[in-house]
Every structure is written in structure tokens, then in C-alpha cells.
C-alpha positions in Angstrom: 130.4 55.5 73.1 127.2 57.5 72.5 129.2 60.8 72.8 131.8 59.5 70.2 129.1 58.5 67.8 127.3 61.9 68.1 130.6 63.7 67.5 131.3 61.7 64.4 127.9 62.5 63.0 128.4 66.2 63.7 131.8 66.2 62.0 130.3 64.5 58.9 127.5 67.1 58.7 130.0 69.9 59.0 132.2 68.5 56.3 129.2 68.2 54.0 128.2 71.8 54.6 131.7 73.1 54.0 132.3 71.1 50.8 132.3 73.5 47.8 129.4 73.3 45.4 129.9 72.2 41.9 129.5 74.8 39.1 126.1 74.1 37.6 126.1 77.1 35.2 124.3 76.3 31.9 126.3 77.0 28.8 124.4 78.6 26.0 123.6 76.3 23.1 125.4 77.1 19.9 123.3 78.9 17.3 122.1 76.8 14.3 124.2 77.4 11.2 122.4 78.4 8.0 121.4 75.6 5.7 121.7 75.6 1.9 118.7 74.4 -0.1 118.3 73.8 -3.9 115.3 73.9 -6.1 114.3 73.0 -9.7 111.1 74.2 -11.2 109.2 75.9 -14.0 106.5 78.5 -14.6 104.2 79.9 -17.1 104.2 83.7 -17.5 102.5 86.5 -19.3 103.9 89.9 -20.2 102.5 93.0 -21.7 104.5 93.7 -24.8 102.2 95.7 -25.4 99.8 92.8 -26.1 99.8 89.7 -23.9 102.9 87.6 -24.6 102.9 84.0 -23.1 106.2 82.2 -22.2 107.5 79.3 -20.2 110.6 79.2 -18.0 112.7 76.3 -16.5 114.9 77.3 -13.6 117.4 76.2 -10.9 117.8 78.0 -7.6 120.1 78.1 -4.6 118.7 79.3 -1.2 120.3 80.1 2.2 117.7 79.0 4.7 118.0 81.0 8.0 115.7 82.0 10.8 116.4 85.6 10.0 115.1 88.2 7.5 118.3 88.0 5.6 117.8 84.7 3.7 119.1 85.2 0.2 118.1 83.2 -2.9 119.6 83.2 -6.4 117.6 81.8 -9.4 118.7 81.3 -13.0 116.2 80.4 -15.6 115.8 79.9 -19.4 112.8 81.6 -20.9 111.2 80.9 -24.3 108.1 82.8 -25.4 105.4 81.6 -27.7 105.6 83.2 -31.2 103.5 86.4 -31.3 102.3 87.7 -34.6 101.9 91.5 -35.3 99.7 92.4 -38.2 99.6 95.6 -40.3 98.2 96.5 -43.7 101.5 95.6 -45.3 101.9 92.2 -43.8 102.7 90.4 -40.5 105.8 89.7 -38.4 106.4 86.8 -36.0 108.3 87.7 -32.8 110.0 85.2 -30.4 112.0 85.9 -27.2 114.7 83.5 -26.0 116.2 84.8 -22.7 118.3 83.9 -19.7 116.6 85.3 -16.5 118.4 86.0 -13.3 116.6 86.7 -10.0 118.4 87.8 -6.8 116.2 87.8 -3.7 118.1 89.0 -0.6 115.4 88.8 2.1 112.5 86.6 3.0 109.3 87.4 4.9 107.2 84.6 6.5 103.7 86.1 7.2 102.3 82.6 8.0 103.3 79.0 8.4 104.5 77.4 5.1 104.1 80.8 3.3 107.0 83.1 2.3 107.3 86.4 0.4 110.5 87.4 -1.5 111.2 90.8 -3.2 113.6 90.2 -6.0 115.8 92.1 -8.4 115.4 90.8 -12.0 117.7 90.9 -15.1 117.1 89.3 -18.5 119.4 89.0 -21.5 119.0 87.1 -24.8 117.6 87.5 -28.3 114.5 88.9 -29.9 113.8 87.2 -33.3 111.6 88.7 -35.9 110.5 87.2 -39.2 108.3 88.8 -41.8 105.3 87.0 -43.2 103.0 87.6 -46.2 105.4 90.2 -47.5 107.8 90.3 -50.5 111.5 89.6 -49.6 110.9 88.0 -46.3 113.7 88.4 -43.8 114.7 87.1 -40.4 116.2 89.6 -37.9 117.7 89.0 -34.5 118.3 91.7 -32.0 119.9 91.8 -28.5 117.2 92.0 -25.8 118.2 93.0 -22.2 116.0 94.3 -19.3 116.2 95.0 -15.7 113.5 95.3 -13.1 111.9 94.0 -9.9 109.4 91.4 -8.8 107.5 90.1 -5.7 107.2 86.3 -5.3 104.8 84.6 -3.0 105.2 80.8 -2.3 103.2 78.2 -0.4 104.7 74.9 0.7 103.1 71.5 0.3 105.7 69.0 1.5 108.8 69.5 -0.7 106.8 71.3 -3.4 106.3 75.0 -3.5 103.5 76.7 -5.5 104.5 80.2 -6.6 102.9 83.4 -7.8 105.1 86.2 -9.0 104.3 89.7 -10.3 106.7 92.5 -11.4 107.9 94.5 -14.2 111.0 95.1 -16.3 112.3 97.9 -18.5 114.2 97.2 -21.7 117.7 98.7 -21.9 117.4 99.0 -25.7 114.2 99.5 -27.7 114.9 98.6 -31.4 111.9 99.1 -33.6 111.0 96.8 -36.5 109.7 98.2 -39.9 108.3 96.9 -43.1 109.2 100.2 -44.6 110.6 103.5 -43.3 107.0 104.6 -42.6 105.4 101.3 -41.6 106.5 100.3 -38.1 105.3 96.9 -37.0 106.7 96.6 -33.4 108.3 99.0 -30.9 109.0 97.6 -27.4 107.2 99.5 -24.6 109.2 101.4 -21.9 107.9 99.0 -19.2 106.7 95.4 -19.4 104.4 94.2 -16.7 104.9 90.5 -15.9 103.0 87.8 -14.0 103.7 84.1 -13.6 102.4 80.9 -11.9 104.9 78.2 -11.1 106.0 75.1 -9.1 109.3 74.2 -7.6 110.8 71.2 -5.9 113.2 72.0 -3.0 115.7 69.8 -1.1 118.7 70.2 1.2 
């Protein structure tokens, strides 16, 4: 009886050793898909035109949030400048810009936690309104205003809110001059306008 019990135990051990092992290979986890985020915000900006020209912008933005360098963002804003007065010996003129501003930012850098940098291409289009003051036969003139340029935007996150600083420059495609007389120019746009802005944006997914 003892020999039979030993044989049975040996047979069981042999069967366990000869049984095939299950495949325990670990399958790679699927990569996370990019997420789409949205933002609403505004900023206050200043431009050299050639004097300092202050303006405000309200914007909406769509962002593709990825863990890669290629994380594009597209922003569309409506810009309205404060009225700037230009004075000459013959009188004064009030200038106001009303523009749509488009910013396309194809890549994103993250130098630190909750900090991002985005280089952007910029395009503006709209109207430049000019009105004479303190002159005889006052007129209002509207001209097309369109520019193209580039900017660098830095943003710091505080919860869902982002604080932004942006610097850049744009070049006008057309440079119409305004005159009181053929010899008295009151405003000629510069070849390059430097720009800087401070803003805030609310993001959500």
C-alpha cells in the first residue's frame, strides 16, 4: 500500500511539471488619445503705432492637449482700441482700430509644471477709422487694416484659470496715410508694430 501511494504521488508531481504554462505576457497599454480643450478670455494690450495705442480683446480658443510637442491651439478674438488723437498745427484726428485677430499656435513647450510657452502666427483684419477734429469740413474716413506677424505667449495655470503674457509684432499689408492737406500728413502707419498684452483665460474640457 505504501508503494502504491508513493507511485501516485510521483505521478501527480510529474503531471504538474509537464503541464504547459499559461501565457503571462503583458499587453502594452493603449496610448492616451489627445483631448480637446476650450477657453474664453480677454486681454489688455499696447502697440507702438508709432505712439502707444491701448486696446482690449475678447477671445475664444480651441486647444488639442497632448503629451507631445505638437499640441496645436487656434484662437479667434475681437479687438477694439481706445481712440488715439494725433495733433498737428492744422488740427487733430481721432484714430480707432476695430479688428478680428487670429492666432495659430502649432507647438507647446512646458519648461516647468503649470507653465507653457506657445509660439504663434498672427493675422489681423478689420477697419481703421479716422475723424478730423478742430478743422473746417470735418470728415470721417474708414480704411481696411490687415496685418500679419508672430508672437510668443507664456501662460501660468492657477486651477482652471491661466494668466498670460504675450509679446510680438505685426507688419501692415497696406499703409494708407491720412492728410489734412496734400502737404500736411497726420498719420502714416509704421512698417512694424510691436505688441504686448496681459490677459486671463478660463479653460475646460
